[in-house]
PLY file of the C-alpha trace (Angstrom):
ply
format ascii 1.0
element vertex 311
property float x
property float y
property float z
element edge 310
property int vertex1
property int vertex2
end_header
305.94 172.34 230.20
306.02 172.24 234.08
304.97 176.14 234.00
302.30 175.24 231.30
300.97 172.93 233.17
301.04 174.88 236.32
299.30 177.64 234.43
296.81 174.57 233.58
296.11 173.70 237.22
295.32 177.24 238.65
292.86 177.95 235.15
288.93 177.67 235.42
287.38 174.36 233.61
286.90 176.63 230.40
289.91 177.49 230.53
291.94 174.47 231.09
290.33 172.68 227.59
291.45 175.71 225.40
294.76 175.55 226.91
295.33 171.95 226.64
294.51 172.42 222.75
296.03 175.24 222.64
299.14 173.53 223.57
298.94 169.93 221.81
298.19 172.05 218.70
301.75 173.96 219.58
303.52 170.86 220.53
301.99 168.76 217.07
303.16 171.54 214.86
299.10 171.61 213.79
297.39 174.74 214.03
293.77 173.96 213.94
290.76 174.99 215.87
287.74 173.29 215.92
284.57 175.64 216.31
281.91 173.11 217.73
279.49 176.03 217.27
280.08 176.72 214.18
280.98 173.46 212.83
283.88 174.11 210.56
287.63 173.12 211.03
290.19 176.10 209.79
293.68 176.92 210.66
293.92 178.82 214.17
296.23 181.46 213.52
299.43 181.70 211.65
302.72 180.02 212.34
304.05 183.03 213.79
301.61 183.68 216.19
302.01 179.66 217.53
305.48 180.61 218.50
303.85 184.07 220.46
301.24 181.66 222.14
304.43 179.06 223.04
306.42 181.74 224.17
304.03 183.28 226.11
303.09 179.94 228.16
306.79 179.28 228.42
307.07 182.37 229.83
304.37 182.38 232.56
305.97 179.25 233.59
309.17 180.85 234.26
308.14 183.43 235.69
305.83 181.78 237.95
309.26 179.50 238.87
307.12 176.34 239.71
304.70 178.38 241.06
301.06 179.22 239.62
300.80 182.42 237.32
298.71 184.82 238.30
294.94 185.77 237.17
296.38 188.37 234.87
298.41 186.21 233.21
295.21 183.78 232.62
293.24 186.54 231.13
295.85 187.53 228.62
296.11 184.10 227.32
292.02 183.63 227.11
291.86 187.04 225.48
294.39 186.02 222.87
292.20 182.37 222.33
289.21 184.62 222.37
290.25 186.65 219.72
291.53 184.25 217.47
288.18 182.48 217.84
286.12 185.46 217.00
288.38 186.27 213.81
288.39 183.04 212.52
284.26 183.06 213.25
284.25 186.49 211.18
286.05 185.37 208.55
284.29 182.36 207.81
280.61 183.33 208.50
279.07 185.80 205.87
277.31 189.18 207.56
274.22 188.89 207.45
271.75 192.19 205.99
268.69 193.25 207.82
266.98 194.08 205.00
267.04 190.89 203.36
264.05 188.96 202.38
263.81 184.72 203.48
264.63 182.57 200.65
262.12 180.73 199.43
263.34 176.42 199.93
264.80 175.05 196.54
263.25 172.63 194.98
264.76 169.13 195.30
266.30 168.66 192.44
265.90 165.92 190.26
264.53 164.23 186.96
261.40 165.13 186.03
258.40 162.89 186.48
258.21 161.28 182.82
255.01 161.84 180.77
252.65 158.69 181.12
252.96 157.23 177.76
250.17 156.99 175.55
248.59 153.48 175.13
247.08 152.47 171.59
243.71 150.91 172.08
243.78 146.88 172.11
240.26 147.02 170.22
240.95 147.25 166.61
238.98 149.95 164.63
236.66 147.64 162.81
235.37 145.85 166.27
234.60 149.27 168.01
231.53 148.46 168.95
228.83 151.63 168.16
226.69 153.69 170.50
223.55 151.83 170.94
220.44 153.73 169.82
217.30 153.41 171.96
214.45 152.69 169.31
210.81 154.18 170.09
208.70 151.20 169.68
205.33 152.15 168.39
201.89 150.50 169.61
200.57 147.91 167.31
198.19 149.37 164.82
196.30 145.73 164.32
194.81 146.00 167.49
191.44 145.45 169.56
188.12 145.73 167.90
187.56 146.37 164.38
184.52 147.03 162.35
184.83 148.31 158.25
183.90 147.09 154.82
185.39 146.38 151.35
184.32 147.72 148.42
185.44 146.56 144.48
185.29 144.33 141.83
185.70 141.32 140.13
185.09 138.99 137.89
183.32 135.72 138.41
182.53 131.81 136.99
179.68 129.95 137.28
178.50 126.86 136.38
174.87 125.85 136.72
172.15 123.21 135.39
169.35 123.59 132.36
171.74 127.24 131.19
174.91 127.78 129.12
177.53 130.26 130.97
180.75 130.58 129.58
182.62 133.57 129.92
183.22 135.44 133.34
180.46 137.74 134.73
181.78 140.76 135.51
180.59 143.05 138.16
181.18 144.40 141.93
180.10 144.24 145.75
180.80 144.40 149.09
181.20 142.83 152.46
180.63 144.35 156.13
183.09 143.08 158.81
183.60 143.03 162.50
185.84 141.02 164.67
188.66 141.45 167.30
192.36 141.20 167.16
192.63 138.30 169.97
196.21 137.98 169.55
199.11 140.16 167.87
199.64 137.82 165.04
195.39 136.99 164.58
192.27 138.19 164.10
188.74 136.25 164.26
185.67 138.30 162.41
182.34 137.66 160.71
181.41 139.09 157.26
178.61 139.53 155.52
178.11 140.19 152.15
177.07 139.72 148.55
178.07 141.01 144.82
176.55 141.19 141.00
178.09 140.14 137.40
177.11 140.59 134.20
177.28 139.40 130.69
175.11 140.01 127.80
171.45 139.01 128.40
172.52 137.17 132.03
173.46 137.72 135.34
174.29 136.44 138.44
173.60 137.09 141.70
175.25 135.49 145.05
176.28 136.09 148.46
176.81 134.50 151.97
178.10 134.79 155.08
181.40 133.76 156.50
183.63 133.68 159.66
186.60 135.18 158.63
190.38 134.53 160.27
193.37 136.73 159.65
197.01 135.99 160.35
200.02 138.54 160.33
203.21 136.24 159.92
205.35 139.19 161.50
202.96 141.39 163.45
205.54 144.46 162.65
204.21 144.96 159.46
200.25 144.74 158.97
200.19 142.43 156.24
197.28 139.69 156.67
197.02 136.58 155.44
193.12 135.72 155.19
191.08 132.28 155.67
187.18 132.53 155.91
184.35 129.19 155.74
180.59 129.95 155.46
177.80 129.52 153.64
175.88 131.27 150.68
174.30 130.72 147.23
173.45 132.74 144.18
171.43 132.18 140.52
171.88 132.96 137.27
169.18 134.87 135.51
168.79 135.37 131.89
166.80 138.07 130.05
163.24 136.52 128.34
164.01 133.35 129.81
161.41 131.97 132.50
163.11 130.61 136.08
166.70 130.38 137.44
169.81 128.40 137.63
171.33 128.23 140.99
174.01 127.59 143.26
174.82 126.74 146.82
176.07 124.97 150.02
179.23 125.69 151.51
181.27 128.68 150.98
184.80 129.40 151.32
187.26 132.12 151.23
191.12 132.73 150.91
193.59 136.02 150.22
195.25 138.89 151.32
195.43 142.77 153.12
197.77 144.94 153.66
196.46 148.21 156.09
197.48 151.41 156.09
197.06 153.82 159.15
197.49 157.16 157.42
198.16 160.19 159.99
197.92 157.71 162.68
201.40 157.87 164.56
200.04 162.20 165.38
197.21 161.51 166.39
197.49 158.00 168.18
201.13 158.39 169.50
201.19 156.07 172.17
197.76 153.99 171.65
197.16 151.09 169.40
194.84 150.90 165.95
193.44 153.96 164.62
191.55 154.10 161.51
192.77 152.07 158.14
192.56 151.30 154.46
194.61 149.04 151.98
194.18 147.41 149.28
192.77 143.68 149.48
192.59 140.68 146.77
190.32 137.31 147.83
189.52 134.33 146.21
185.60 133.68 146.89
184.19 130.24 145.90
181.18 128.05 145.80
182.24 124.36 146.18
179.81 121.97 143.99
178.19 118.97 145.62
179.33 116.47 143.38
180.72 116.32 139.65
179.58 118.18 137.39
177.03 120.18 139.93
176.73 123.99 139.99
179.84 125.94 141.45
180.82 129.61 141.69
184.32 130.81 141.31
184.95 134.96 142.03
187.68 136.53 141.74
187.98 140.32 144.00
189.88 143.07 143.88
189.22 145.59 146.18
189.75 148.53 148.70
189.30 147.80 152.51
188.36 150.42 155.18
188.03 149.58 158.95
189.05 151.07 162.11
190.60 149.18 164.69
189.67 150.96 168.64
192.86 149.31 170.08
193.34 147.38 173.54
0 1
1 2
2 3
3 4
4 5
5 6
6 7
7 8
8 9
9 10
10 11
11 12
12 13
13 14
14 15
15 16
16 17
17 18
18 19
19 20
20 21
21 22
22 23
23 24
24 25
25 26
26 27
27 28
28 29
29 30
30 31
31 32
32 33
33 34
34 35
35 36
36 37
37 38
38 39
39 40
40 41
41 42
42 43
43 44
44 45
45 46
46 47
47 48
48 49
49 50
50 51
51 52
52 53
53 54
54 55
55 56
56 57
57 58
58 59
59 60
60 61
61 62
62 63
63 64
64 65
65 66
66 67
67 68
68 69
69 70
70 71
71 72
72 73
73 74
74 75
75 76
76 77
77 78
78 79
79 80
80 81
81 82
82 83
83 84
84 85
85 86
86 87
87 88
88 89
89 90
90 91
91 92
92 93
93 94
94 95
95 96
96 97
97 98
98 99
99 100
100 101
101 102
102 103
103 104
104 105
105 106
106 107
107 108
108 109
109 110
110 111
111 112
112 113
113 114
114 115
115 116
116 117
117 118
118 119
119 120
120 121
121 122
122 123
123 124
124 125
125 126
126 127
127 128
128 129
129 130
130 131
131 132
132 133
133 134
134 135
135 136
136 137
137 138
138 139
139 140
140 141
141 142
142 143
143 144
144 145
145 146
146 147
147 148
148 149
149 150
150 151
151 152
152 153
153 154
154 155
155 156
156 157
157 158
158 159
159 160
160 161
161 162
162 163
163 164
164 165
165 166
166 167
167 168
168 169
169 170
170 171
171 172
172 173
173 174
174 175
175 176
176 177
177 178
178 179
179 180
180 181
181 182
182 183
183 184
184 185
185 186
186 187
187 188
188 189
189 190
190 191
191 192
192 193
193 194
194 195
195 196
196 197
197 198
198 199
199 200
200 201
201 202
202 203
203 204
204 205
205 206
206 207
207 208
208 209
209 210
210 211
211 212
212 213
213 214
214 215
215 216
216 217
217 218
218 219
219 220
220 221
221 222
222 223
223 224
224 225
225 226
226 227
227 228
228 229
229 230
230 231
231 232
232 233
233 234
234 235
235 236
236 237
237 238
238 239
239 240
240 241
241 242
242 243
243 244
244 245
245 246
246 247
247 248
248 249
249 250
250 251
251 252
252 253
253 254
254 255
255 256
256 257
257 258
258 259
259 260
260 261
261 262
262 263
263 264
264 265
265 266
266 267
267 268
268 269
269 270
270 271
271 272
272 273
273 274
274 275
275 276
276 277
277 278
278 279
279 280
280 281
281 282
282 283
283 284
284 285
285 286
286 287
287 288
288 289
289 290
290 291
291 292
292 293
293 294
294 295
295 296
296 297
297 298
298 299
299 300
300 301
301 302
302 303
303 304
304 305
305 306
306 307
307 308
308 309
309 310
């Protein structure tokens, strides 16, 4: 041991560390050498070589007889340690292949991400809102000023003084109208017209002028409810009898009309109004001034022809 210490004392710093580790492992009976650069722990050498190293160290100490070993002995010990370390590194480190391709980094293994669960729609099928559709709003047709006429036939019931007029007088007539749609649901116009009726040897002529009002309950549908008031009169003539028996005074009207606009959607798609025709039914009456006085009631079924100029 004294010789060993002498060797350590005259060795360099690195050799001192190596010799101390080697002697410590030999003394404890553990042949372990740690290679910091490689990070591996393996046996330094077989047990037979441990004795050689110890014997060499002992011999070196004895040859010196208590004096420092020469440099040759130190070099031999260092060479043996270096050879053993190199042998361990060579056996543990894999041989490098100059032609080997760099391997890509392996992906981190782990559980595969789960696919998102399909969440059922929270709205029941019977409550799913239907896609909204934009309706094309057409302009109003009963719109603006208008000009027209009504032609038709009907039956007239007359009562006059000094003449017997049983039954109805059948005939026809017409009227001219002009007015304007002042509101989407209301029209105001003026009507001038007359008619004639015949029954046997008798005939009746009547006419008048009145103000006509039209009301559209639903402006989207051109159905007009008509009402009018004015003045007029008429008379009954009989063949082979001179003179006439007449009636007159206040004149009233009530009726209904439905306007049709054929082809107006193509000719006036973005403008109101247009050519109109449609059926009309009305009542025109001359009320008696007193009980038993002359009067007239006419039921008319006609055809309306008109033109709305639009606003």
